[in-house]
N, C-alpha and C positions, 0 to 999 in steps of 0.2 A: 504493499499500499504506500510505501514511501515514507518520507520524513514528515510526520504529522505535527511535529513540534514547531515547525517554522511557518507552515501555511495551513489553512483550513479551507477546504473546497465546498463544505456544506453537504447536506444529504443528497443533493441533486448534482453534485460536481462543482457548482459555483463558477460563475464566469469571472469574478473579480480576483479570486485566489489571494485573499488578504492574509496578512500575518495574524496570529491569534490576538495580539495586542490591538491591531488596527481593527479587527472584527469586533472586539468588545467595545471599542470606542465608537464604531459605526452603529452598533446596536443601541448604545446609550443615546446617541444623537438622533437616531431614527425614532426611538420611543418618545424622546422629548418633543420632536416635531409632530408626531402623531397626536400627542396630548394637546398641543397647541392648535392643530387643525380641528380636533374634536371640540375644543373650547370655542373657536371661532365659528364653527357650524352652529353650535348651540346658541350663541349670542345673535347670529344672523337670523335664526328661526324666531327668536323672541322679538327682534326688531321688526321682522315682517309681520308677525302676528299683531303687533301694536299699531300698524298702519290701518286706519279705518276705511280709506278710499281704496277699494280693491282694484279699481281700474288703473291706479298708479303702478301696480305691481306687474302688469303684463309686460313680458319681455325684459324684466329688470332683475339684477342680482344685487345683493348687498355688498358694498365695497368697504373693506377695513382700511382706514388710513393709518399712517405711521404714528399720528398723534393720538390714536385710539378711537377717533370718531368713526361713525358709519354713515354711509349715504347710499342711495339707490343709483345704479349706473346700468347702462345697457349691457346685455350679456356680452356683446361683441367687445366692448371696451374693458370689461371687468375680467375676462378670462384671457390667459396668455400672459405676455410680458409687456403690456402697454404701460407706459410711464404716465402717471397722473400728476 
């Protein structure tokens, strides 16, 4: 099976072939980012539910700004890497 102390290919072979230390660091970062995404999704749902005019929501996504505020933006401008 080779030298498993230097790299870990994962149960499916793994395409990144990270060292064990790098893999643990990546797992911690991925978990942190997943928790942030979950939190943002929850706050976006609350924001959308609190908008009384349902017609405003058609074709819109909730945008999280760097300052923590939220606003409605078109789906086209909110997804991907559009700079606001």
